[in-house]
Backbone as a printed PyTorch tensor [residue, N CA C, xyz], in Angstrom:
tensor([[[208.1570, -76.5440, 109.4370],
         [209.1410, -77.2660, 108.6750],
         [209.9340, -76.3230, 107.7770]],

        [[209.2130, -75.3310, 107.1730],
         [209.9020, -74.3810, 106.3130],
         [210.8840, -73.5360, 107.1150]],

        [[210.5070, -73.1820, 108.3370],
         [211.3810, -72.3690, 109.1770],
         [212.6620, -73.1430, 109.5050]],

        [[212.5450, -74.4370, 109.8010],
         [213.7250, -75.2590, 110.0800],
         [214.5880, -75.3710, 108.8370]],

        [[213.9620, -75.5120, 107.6840],
         [214.6890, -75.6000, 106.4250],
         [215.4280, -74.2860, 106.1490]],

        [[214.7880, -73.1500, 106.4780],
         [215.4150, -71.8420, 106.2970],
         [216.6510, -71.6920, 107.1740]],

        [[216.5370, -72.1270, 108.4440],
         [217.6990, -72.0780, 109.3410],
         [218.8150, -72.9840, 108.8450]],

        [[218.4370, -74.1640, 108.3700],
         [219.4250, -75.1140, 107.8570],
         [220.1290, -74.5390, 106.6400]],

        [[219.3850, -73.8850, 105.7580],
         [219.9770, -73.2680, 104.5710],
         [220.9350, -72.1490, 104.9700]],

        [[220.5510, -71.3480, 105.9720],
         [221.4090, -70.2500, 106.4260],
         [222.7040, -70.7850, 107.0310]],

        [[222.6130, -71.8520, 107.8160],
         [223.8090, -72.4580, 108.4230],
         [224.7280, -73.0130, 107.3460]],

        [[224.1660, -73.6960, 106.3600],
         [224.9740, -74.2560, 105.2620],
         [225.6480, -73.1280, 104.4930]],

        [[224.9470, -72.0210, 104.2570],
         [225.5230, -70.8910, 103.5320],
         [226.6810, -70.2770, 104.3180]],

        [[226.5140, -70.1190, 105.6290],
         [227.5970, -69.5680, 106.4550],
         [228.8120, -70.4850, 106.4780]],

        [[228.5700, -71.7870, 106.5590],
         [229.6880, -72.7380, 106.5280],
         [230.4200, -72.6690, 105.2010]],

        [[229.6770, -72.5490, 104.1250],
         [230.2990, -72.4780, 102.8030],
         [231.1480, -71.2160, 102.6830]],

        [[230.6460, -70.0980, 103.2050],
         [231.4170, -68.8550, 103.1640],
         [232.6880, -68.9590, 104.0070]],

        [[232.5770, -69.5560, 105.1960],
         [233.7460, -69.6520, 106.0630],
         [234.7880, -70.5960, 105.4980]],

        [[234.3740, -71.6320, 104.7930],
         [235.3410, -72.5440, 104.1800],
         [236.1260, -71.8420, 103.0900]],

        [[235.4700, -70.9530, 102.3690],
         [236.1440, -70.2430, 101.2900],
         [237.1290, -69.2030, 101.7900]],

        [[237.0020, -68.7450, 103.0220],
         [237.8840, -67.6950, 103.5290],
         [239.0250, -68.2230, 104.3920]],

        [[239.1830, -69.5200, 104.5160],
         [240.2880, -70.0550, 105.3040],
         [241.6100, -69.7550, 104.6070]],

        [[242.5940, -69.3040, 105.3800],
         [243.9070, -68.9740, 104.8260],
         [244.8670, -70.1290, 105.0670]],

        [[245.9150, -70.1470, 104.2720],
         [246.9570, -71.1570, 104.4490],
         [247.7520, -70.8310, 105.7110]],

        [[248.3730, -71.8310, 106.3080],
         [249.2160, -71.6160, 107.4810],
         [250.3750, -70.7010, 107.1030]],

        [[250.5730, -69.6250, 107.8480],
         [251.6930, -68.7330, 107.5650],
         [252.4820, -68.3830, 108.8320]],

        [[252.2300, -69.1320, 109.8870],
         [252.9550, -68.9110, 111.1350],
         [253.1730, -70.2500, 111.8090]],

        [[254.3990, -70.4790, 112.2200],
         [254.7150, -71.7170, 112.9300],
         [255.3440, -71.3650, 114.2570]],

        [[254.9350, -72.0460, 115.2850],
         [255.4650, -71.8410, 116.6260],
         [256.1770, -73.1110, 117.0480]],

        [[257.3320, -72.9660, 117.6580],
         [258.0780, -74.1470, 118.0760],
         [258.9370, -73.8170, 119.2800]],

        [[259.4920, -74.8270, 119.9040],
         [260.3440, -74.6560, 121.0690],
         [260.7900, -76.0030, 121.5770]],

        [[261.4760, -75.9900, 122.6840],
         [261.9400, -77.2100, 123.3210],
         [261.5950, -77.1240, 124.7980]],

        [[260.9620, -78.1220, 125.2880],
         [260.6310, -78.1900, 126.7050],
         [261.6830, -79.0550, 127.3810]],

        [[262.3340, -78.5070, 128.3890],
         [263.4020, -79.2360, 129.0740],
         [263.1640, -79.2120, 130.5780]],

        [[263.8660, -80.0660, 131.2640],
         [263.8320, -80.0810, 132.7300],
         [265.1740, -79.5650, 133.2310]],

        [[265.1610, -78.5540, 134.0550],
         [266.3730, -78.0260, 134.6670],
         [266.4070, -78.4920, 136.1170]],

        [[267.5690, -78.8780, 136.6090],
         [267.6360, -79.3620, 137.9850],
         [267.4180, -78.2750, 139.0360]],

        [[267.7030, -77.0160, 138.6980],
         [267.5750, -75.9290, 139.6760],
         [266.8570, -74.7470, 139.0320]],

        [[266.3670, -73.8550, 139.8640],
         [265.7910, -72.6030, 139.3870],
         [266.4880, -71.4430, 140.0950]],

        [[266.4820, -70.2980, 139.4390],
         [266.9700, -69.0780, 140.0690],
         [265.7450, -68.4040, 140.6710]],

        [[265.7530, -68.1550, 141.9700],
         [264.5710, -67.5720, 142.6080],
         [264.1730, -66.2360, 141.9720]],

        [[262.8800, -65.9820, 141.8550],
         [262.4220, -64.7000, 141.3040],
         [263.0310, -63.5310, 142.0770]],

        [[263.4890, -62.5530, 141.3310],
         [264.1160, -61.3810, 141.9420],
         [265.6150, -61.5130, 142.1210]],

        [[266.1640, -62.7100, 141.8970],
         [267.6100, -62.9130, 142.0580],
         [268.2990, -63.2030, 140.7230]],

        [[267.6040, -62.9000, 139.6240],
         [268.1770, -63.1250, 138.2980],
         [269.2900, -62.1270, 137.9880]],

        [[269.2490, -60.9770, 138.6330],
         [270.2380, -59.9250, 138.4140],
         [271.1110, -59.7850, 139.6570]],

        [[272.4140, -59.7600, 139.4430],
         [273.3680, -59.5950, 140.5440],
         [274.0190, -58.2200, 140.3820]],

        [[273.9350, -57.4170, 141.4120],
         [274.5780, -56.1020, 141.4030],
         [275.7790, -56.1480, 142.3380]],

        [[276.9020, -55.6620, 141.8560],
         [278.1250, -55.6580, 142.6610],
         [278.7100, -54.2540, 142.6200]],

        [[278.8300, -53.6360, 143.7690],
         [279.3460, -52.2770, 143.8730],
         [280.8000, -52.3330, 144.3390]],

        [[281.6970, -51.8620, 143.4920],
         [283.1150, -51.8280, 143.8610],
         [283.4330, -50.6410, 144.7650]],

        [[282.4780, -49.7600, 144.9440],
         [282.7270, -48.5800, 145.7660],
         [283.7370, -47.6690, 145.0860]],

        [[284.5700, -47.0420, 145.8670],
         [285.5930, -46.1380, 145.3420],
         [286.8750, -46.9280, 145.0920]],

        [[287.3630, -46.8420, 143.8630],
         [288.6310, -47.4830, 143.4950],
         [289.6460, -46.3560, 143.2900]],

        [[290.7470, -46.4250, 143.9940],
         [291.7780, -45.3820, 143.9290],
         [292.7430, -45.6970, 142.7870]],

        [[292.9090, -44.7450, 141.8700],
         [293.7880, -44.9770, 140.7210],
         [295.2360, -45.2380, 141.1420]],

        [[295.7140, -44.5770, 142.1880],
         [297.0910, -44.8150, 142.6590],
         [297.2800, -46.2720, 143.0850]],

        [[296.2340, -46.8590, 143.6510],
         [296.2970, -48.2690, 144.0450],
         [296.4830, -49.1480, 142.8040]],

        [[295.7410, -48.8420, 141.7380],
         [295.8680, -49.6230, 140.4990],
         [297.2430, -49.4370, 139.8600]],

        [[297.7820, -48.2140, 139.8930],
         [299.1250, -47.9980, 139.3490],
         [300.1630, -48.8120, 140.1190]],

        [[299.9570, -48.9830, 141.4030],
         [300.9260, -49.7010, 142.2280],
         [300.7160, -51.2150, 142.1990]],

        [[299.4540, -51.6710, 142.3070],
         [299.1780, -53.1130, 142.4320],
         [298.5240, -53.7450, 141.1950]],

        [[298.1860, -52.9730, 140.2070],
         [297.5580, -53.4030, 138.9570],
         [296.0870, -53.8230, 139.0990]],

        [[295.6850, -54.3700, 140.2390],
         [294.2860, -54.7740, 140.4020],
         [293.8510, -54.6200, 141.8500]],

        [[292.5480, -54.5390, 142.0270],
         [291.9830, -54.3860, 143.3700],
         [291.8740, -55.7430, 144.0560]],

        [[291.5670, -55.6960, 145.3210],
         [291.1950, -56.9290, 146.0210],
         [289.8710, -57.4060, 145.4280]],

        [[289.6520, -58.6970, 145.5010],
         [288.4300, -59.2690, 144.9300],
         [287.2350, -59.0420, 145.8470]],

        [[286.0820, -58.7900, 145.2290],
         [284.8230, -58.6290, 145.9650],
         [283.9590, -59.8540, 145.7030]],

        [[283.4990, -60.5170, 146.7540],
         [282.7000, -61.7330, 146.5660],
         [281.2720, -61.4390, 146.1040]],

        [[280.7350, -62.3650, 145.3310],
         [279.3200, -62.3630, 144.9740],
         [278.8880, -63.8120, 144.8250]],

        [[277.5960, -64.0350, 144.7740],
         [277.1060, -65.4110, 144.6710],
         [275.8810, -65.4730, 143.7710]],

        [[275.7250, -66.6320, 143.1520],
         [274.5340, -66.9490, 142.3690],
         [273.7270, -67.9510, 143.1770]],

        [[272.4540, -67.6640, 143.3750],
         [271.5930, -68.5230, 144.1930],
         [270.7800, -69.4430, 143.2880]],

        [[270.9370, -70.7290, 143.4880],
         [270.1320, -71.7400, 142.7970],
         [269.2530, -72.4060, 143.8420]],

        [[267.9820, -72.5750, 143.5370],
         [267.0830, -73.1830, 144.5210],
         [266.3130, -74.3430, 143.9030]],

        [[265.6680, -75.0800, 144.7660],
         [264.8430, -76.2330, 144.3780],
         [265.6170, -77.2120, 143.4970]],

        [[266.8840, -77.4350, 143.8080],
         [267.7240, -78.3190, 142.9990],
         [267.2970, -79.7690, 143.1940]],

        [[267.1060, -80.4410, 142.0820],
         [266.6680, -81.8350, 142.0470],
         [267.8350, -82.6830, 141.5430]],

        [[268.4280, -83.4650, 142.4110],
         [269.6190, -84.2430, 142.0540],
         [269.3110, -85.4510, 141.1910]],

        [[268.0490, -85.7510, 140.9560],
         [267.7320, -86.8630, 140.0500],
         [267.9850, -86.4490, 138.6000]],

        [[268.0940, -85.1420, 138.3390],
         [268.3230, -84.6690, 136.9740],
         [269.8090, -84.4880, 136.6800]],

        [[270.5260, -83.7380, 137.5060],
         [271.9650, -83.5100, 137.3410],
         [272.5910, -83.2660, 138.7050]],

        [[273.9260, -83.4120, 138.7550],
         [274.6040, -83.3100, 140.0480],
         [275.6570, -82.2090, 140.1220]],

        [[276.0310, -81.6170, 138.9720],
         [277.0070, -80.5240, 138.9730],
         [276.5480, -79.4320, 138.0090]],

        [[277.1480, -78.2590, 138.1680],
         [276.8450, -77.1370, 137.2850],
         [278.1340, -76.3820, 136.9770]],

        [[278.2320, -75.8850, 135.7470],
         [279.3290, -75.0140, 135.3290],
         [278.7220, -73.6670, 134.9480]],

        [[279.5110, -72.6140, 135.0820],
         [279.0310, -71.2660, 134.7880],
         [279.8440, -70.6750, 133.6430]],

        [[279.1410, -69.9740, 132.7430],
         [279.8170, -69.2180, 131.6960],
         [279.3070, -67.7820, 131.7450]],

        [[280.2330, -66.8420, 131.7920],
         [279.9020, -65.4260, 131.7530],
         [280.1690, -64.9200, 130.3430]],

        [[279.2100, -64.2180, 129.7770],
         [279.3910, -63.6690, 128.4330],
         [279.2070, -62.1570, 128.4770]],

        [[279.9750, -61.4860, 127.6700],
         [279.9030, -60.0330, 127.5940],
         [280.9610, -59.5180, 126.6390]],

        [[281.1160, -58.2130, 126.5980],
         [282.1070, -57.5840, 125.7260],
         [283.4640, -57.6410, 126.4210]],

        [[284.4110, -58.2590, 125.7300],
         [285.7470, -58.4400, 126.2990],
         [286.5870, -57.1720, 126.1280]],

        [[287.3750, -56.8620, 127.1380],
         [288.3050, -55.7420, 127.0690],
         [289.4620, -56.1620, 126.1620]],

        [[289.6780, -55.4760, 125.0280],
         [290.7380, -55.9030, 124.0990],
         [292.1410, -55.8500, 124.7030]],

        [[292.3600, -54.9930, 125.6930],
         [293.6800, -54.8830, 126.3220],
         [293.8690, -55.8990, 127.4430]],

        [[292.7700, -56.5180, 127.8770],
         [292.8250, -57.4970, 128.9700],
         [292.0020, -58.7200, 128.5710]],

        [[292.5630, -59.6100, 127.7560],
         [291.8040, -60.7740, 127.2940],
         [291.2170, -61.5740, 128.4560]],

        [[289.9500, -61.9320, 128.3090],
         [289.2570, -62.6940, 129.3390],
         [288.5570, -61.8330, 130.3730]],

        [[288.8180, -60.5180, 130.3530],
         [288.1880, -59.5970, 131.3020],
         [287.1070, -58.7800, 130.6020]],

        [[286.1640, -58.3170, 131.3770],
         [285.0100, -57.5770, 130.8870],
         [285.3640, -56.1170, 130.6170]],

        [[284.9090, -55.6240, 129.4680],
         [285.0850, -54.2120, 129.1350],
         [284.0350, -53.3750, 129.8610]],

        [[284.3470, -52.1300, 130.0880],
         [283.3860, -51.2150, 130.6980],
         [282.2990, -50.8640, 129.6920]],

        [[281.1100, -50.5460, 130.2110],
         [280.0320, -50.0680, 129.3500],
         [280.4560, -48.7510, 128.7140]],

        [[279.9260, -48.4880, 127.5480],
         [280.2580, -47.2830, 126.7900],
         [279.9130, -46.0000, 127.5510]],

        [[278.9490, -46.0740, 128.4610],
         [278.5240, -44.8950, 129.2240],
         [279.4740, -44.5610, 130.3810]],

        [[280.4560, -45.3940, 130.6260],
         [281.3870, -45.1680, 131.7440],
         [282.2950, -43.9730, 131.4770]],

        [[282.5390, -43.1780, 132.5000],
         [283.5030, -42.0780, 132.3830],
         [284.9240, -42.5820, 132.6140]],

        [[285.0730, -43.5700, 133.4660],
         [286.3940, -44.1480, 133.7240],
         [286.8450, -44.9330, 132.4950]],

        [[288.1470, -45.0810, 132.3590],
         [288.6990, -45.9110, 131.2810],
         [290.0760, -46.4000, 131.7080]],

        [[290.5990, -47.3540, 130.9320],
         [291.9040, -47.9270, 131.2530],
         [291.8270, -49.0820, 132.2230]],

        [[290.6100, -49.5980, 132.4420],
         [290.4180, -50.7120, 133.3760],
         [289.4610, -51.7380, 132.7760]],

        [[289.4920, -52.9280, 133.3360],
         [288.5570, -53.9920, 132.9920],
         [288.1460, -54.6990, 134.2660]],

        [[287.1760, -55.5900, 134.1420],
         [286.6830, -56.3170, 135.3130],
         [286.8920, -57.8030, 135.0920]],

        [[287.5550, -58.4280, 136.0620],
         [287.8250, -59.8590, 136.0020],
         [286.9160, -60.6270, 136.9450]],

        [[286.6460, -61.8720, 136.5810],
         [285.8420, -62.7750, 137.4070],
         [286.7230, -63.9680, 137.7550]],

        [[286.6050, -64.4330, 138.9840],
         [287.3720, -65.6030, 139.4060],
         [286.5480, -66.4400, 140.3700]],

        [[286.9680, -67.6840, 140.5260],
         [286.3040, -68.5710, 141.4800],
         [286.5830, -68.0840, 142.8980]],

        [[285.9040, -68.6760, 143.8420],
         [286.1120, -68.3340, 145.2520],
         [287.5660, -68.5590, 145.6650]],

        [[288.2380, -69.5060, 145.0040],
         [289.6380, -69.8280, 145.3010],
         [290.6300, -68.9700, 144.5260]],

        [[290.1260, -68.0340, 143.7110],
         [291.0140, -67.1540, 142.9660],
         [291.4060, -67.6570, 141.5940]],

        [[290.7990, -68.7330, 141.1070],
         [291.0900, -69.2150, 139.7560],
         [290.3090, -68.3830, 138.7430]],

        [[290.9770, -67.9030, 137.6830],
         [290.2980, -67.0550, 136.7010],
         [289.1220, -67.7760, 136.0340]],

        [[288.0580, -67.0150, 135.7860],
         [286.9090, -67.4860, 135.0120],
         [286.8150, -66.5630, 133.7980]],

        [[287.5720, -66.8830, 132.7370],
         [287.6260, -65.9870, 131.5810],
         [286.2400, -65.7830, 130.9560]],

        [[286.0180, -64.5760, 130.5140],
         [284.7840, -64.1980, 129.8560],
         [284.6010, -64.9920, 128.5620]],

        [[283.3850, -65.3340, 128.2440],
         [282.9920, -66.0180, 127.0050],
         [283.5680, -67.4300, 126.8700]],

        [[283.9050, -68.0420, 127.9900],
         [284.3790, -69.4320, 128.0010],
         [283.6740, -70.1750, 129.1240]],

        [[283.2870, -71.4070, 128.8430],
         [282.6660, -72.2190, 129.8860],
         [283.7000, -72.4800, 130.9710]],

        [[283.3590, -72.1650, 132.1970],
         [284.2780, -72.3710, 133.3110],
         [284.6350, -73.8390, 133.4730]],

        [[285.8710, -74.1040, 133.8400],
         [286.3150, -75.4920, 134.0080],
         [285.8860, -76.0580, 135.3530]],

        [[285.5610, -75.1770, 136.2920],
         [285.1630, -75.6380, 137.6260],
         [283.7240, -76.1420, 137.6020]],

        [[283.5300, -77.3450, 138.1240],
         [282.1830, -77.9100, 138.2730],
         [281.7680, -77.7540, 139.7320]],

        [[280.6940, -77.0340, 139.9280],
         [280.1680, -76.8440, 141.2840],
         [279.2560, -78.0190, 141.6110]],

        [[279.5400, -78.7630, 142.6800],
         [278.6430, -79.8630, 143.0600],
         [277.3280, -79.2900, 143.5910]],

        [[276.2370, -79.9380, 143.2230],
         [274.9150, -79.5010, 143.6690],
         [274.4560, -80.3210, 144.8620]],

        [[273.7240, -79.6980, 145.7380],
         [273.0550, -80.3750, 146.8530],
         [271.5590, -80.1900, 146.6380]],

        [[270.7720, -81.0830, 147.1590],
         [269.3240, -80.9460, 147.0380],
         [268.8860, -79.6590, 147.7360]],

        [[267.9740, -78.9290, 147.1140],
         [267.4740, -77.6890, 147.7080],
         [268.2420, -76.4740, 147.2360]],

        [[268.6850, -75.6240, 148.1820],
         [269.3780, -74.3730, 147.8560],
         [270.8750, -74.5790, 147.6910]],

        [[271.4460, -73.8580, 146.7140],
         [272.8830, -73.8630, 146.4650],
         [273.3190, -72.4330, 146.1890]],

        [[274.5260, -72.0980, 146.6320],
         [275.0930, -70.7790, 146.3710],
         [276.4290, -70.9750, 145.6700]],

        [[276.5290, -70.4840, 144.4310],
         [277.7800, -70.5490, 143.6840],
         [278.5470, -69.2700, 144.0090]],

        [[279.6540, -69.4160, 144.7000],
         [280.4120, -68.2580, 145.1830],
         [281.5690, -67.9490, 144.2330]],

        [[281.6540, -66.6830, 143.8640],
         [282.6900, -66.2010, 142.9630],
         [283.1600, -64.8310, 143.4280]],

        [[284.0910, -64.2610, 142.6920],
         [284.6440, -62.9560, 143.0490],
         [284.8700, -62.1470, 141.7790]],

        [[284.8710, -60.8420, 141.9350],
         [285.1810, -59.9410, 140.8250],
         [286.2020, -58.9100, 141.3070]],

        [[286.9690, -58.4000, 140.3700],
         [287.9910, -57.4060, 140.6980],
         [288.1410, -56.4300, 139.5360]],

        [[288.7100, -55.2780, 139.8270],
         [289.0270, -54.2800, 138.8030],
         [290.5170, -54.3820, 138.5200]],

        [[290.8650, -54.4180, 137.2360],
         [292.2800, -54.5040, 136.8530],
         [292.5960, -53.3990, 135.8530]],

        [[293.7640, -52.8080, 136.0010],
         [294.2180, -51.7620, 135.0870],
         [294.8010, -52.3860, 133.8230]],

        [[294.5800, -51.7080, 132.7020],
         [295.1760, -52.1500, 131.4350],
         [296.6780, -51.8630, 131.4710]],

        [[297.5060, -52.7650, 130.9280],
         [298.9680, -52.5590, 130.9710],
         [299.4160, -51.2190, 130.3840]],

        [[298.8760, -50.8300, 129.2300],
         [299.2730, -49.5510, 128.6220],
         [298.8270, -48.3600, 129.4660]],

        [[297.6760, -48.4880, 130.1210],
         [297.1940, -47.4000, 130.9800],
         [298.1110, -47.2190, 132.1870]],

        [[298.6870, -48.3140, 132.6680],
         [299.6480, -48.2150, 133.7790],
         [300.9380, -47.5650, 133.2860]],

        [[301.4670, -48.0780, 132.1820],
         [302.7250, -47.5680, 131.6330],
         [302.6310, -46.0830, 131.2980]],

        [[301.5270, -45.6950, 130.6510],
         [301.3680, -44.3110, 130.1910],
         [300.6510, -43.4050, 131.1960]],

        [[300.3240, -43.9690, 132.3650],
         [299.5980, -43.2110, 133.4010],
         [298.3280, -42.5650, 132.8230]],

        [[297.5150, -43.4030, 132.1440],
         [296.3130, -42.8830, 131.4750],
         [295.0160, -43.5150, 131.9880]],

        [[294.9990, -43.9480, 133.2200],
         [293.7310, -44.4110, 133.7950],
         [292.8700, -43.1690, 134.0220]],

        [[291.6860, -43.1580, 133.4290],
         [290.7700, -42.0300, 133.6080],
         [289.8140, -42.3240, 134.7440]],

        [[289.6820, -41.3520, 135.6350],
         [288.7970, -41.5020, 136.7930],
         [287.3550, -41.1660, 136.4150]],

        [[286.4370, -41.7000, 137.2200],
         [285.0220, -41.4030, 137.0420],
         [284.1840, -42.6440, 137.2730]],

        [[282.8660, -42.4850, 137.2310],
         [281.9800, -43.6380, 137.4280],
         [282.1660, -44.6700, 136.3090]],

        [[281.9770, -45.9180, 136.6460],
         [282.0530, -46.9740, 135.6350],
         [281.0160, -48.0410, 135.9300]],

        [[280.6490, -48.7410, 134.8740],
         [279.7430, -49.8870, 134.9990],
         [280.0790, -50.8660, 133.8870]],

        [[279.6600, -52.0830, 134.0770],
         [279.8590, -53.1310, 133.0790],
         [278.7140, -54.1260, 133.2290]],

        [[278.3850, -54.7820, 132.1440],
         [277.2780, -55.7420, 132.1540],
         [277.7100, -57.0340, 131.4940]],

        [[277.2370, -58.1230, 132.0370],
         [277.4950, -59.4340, 131.4460],
         [276.3130, -60.3380, 131.7690]],

        [[276.2830, -61.4730, 131.1340],
         [275.2260, -62.4600, 131.3270],
         [275.8640, -63.7530, 131.7830]],

        [[275.1820, -64.4910, 132.6460],
         [275.7060, -65.8080, 133.0100],
         [274.7550, -66.8810, 132.5010]],

        [[275.3500, -68.0040, 132.1270],
         [274.5920, -69.1730, 131.6820],
         [275.0720, -70.3720, 132.4880]],

        [[274.1570, -71.2560, 132.7990],
         [274.4730, -72.4390, 133.6020],
         [274.3920, -73.6840, 132.7340]],

        [[275.3930, -74.5440, 132.8510],
         [275.4080, -75.8240, 132.1510],
         [275.4500, -76.9200, 133.2010]],

        [[274.4400, -77.7630, 133.1800],
         [274.3240, -78.8280, 134.1860],
         [274.8630, -80.1440, 133.6410]],

        [[275.4440, -80.9420, 134.5430],
         [275.9180, -82.3040, 134.2270],
         [275.3420, -83.2480, 135.2490]]])
């Protein structure tokens, strides 16, 4: 009986010590759980588009290149949630070409920007929700768009397009309806 009483006393003492060392809440975790009608398949979150070699004389003559197509892949689309999607591209805007993407700071080329347009050639200005609503189908969907390189007006006038490698980065966001 004494041994049981000793164990009971030890347990009560440990509980008393642990109650005295409890700290006040100093961290809060929160978020929002939502249902999205589609998912971007793993490995397809990043889209790489290679313009290849762009000839400066072509830009001086035509101001912009031909458009290169690219697509965003949406899969497992559930039409019970939403039926259309809009795309917004965000990034650093070229100050000489409003609505077009500026080159990354590491680029050797200069005097150009990158434009995005719908498959039909309608501009999709940077940092603005696109006006085009892409209809969704159950399952897989491909949102088709195009990108092009355009020369800055002053670079054309002053013949100051600098040659060299270039890159640019932007993010896309999807808004479902």
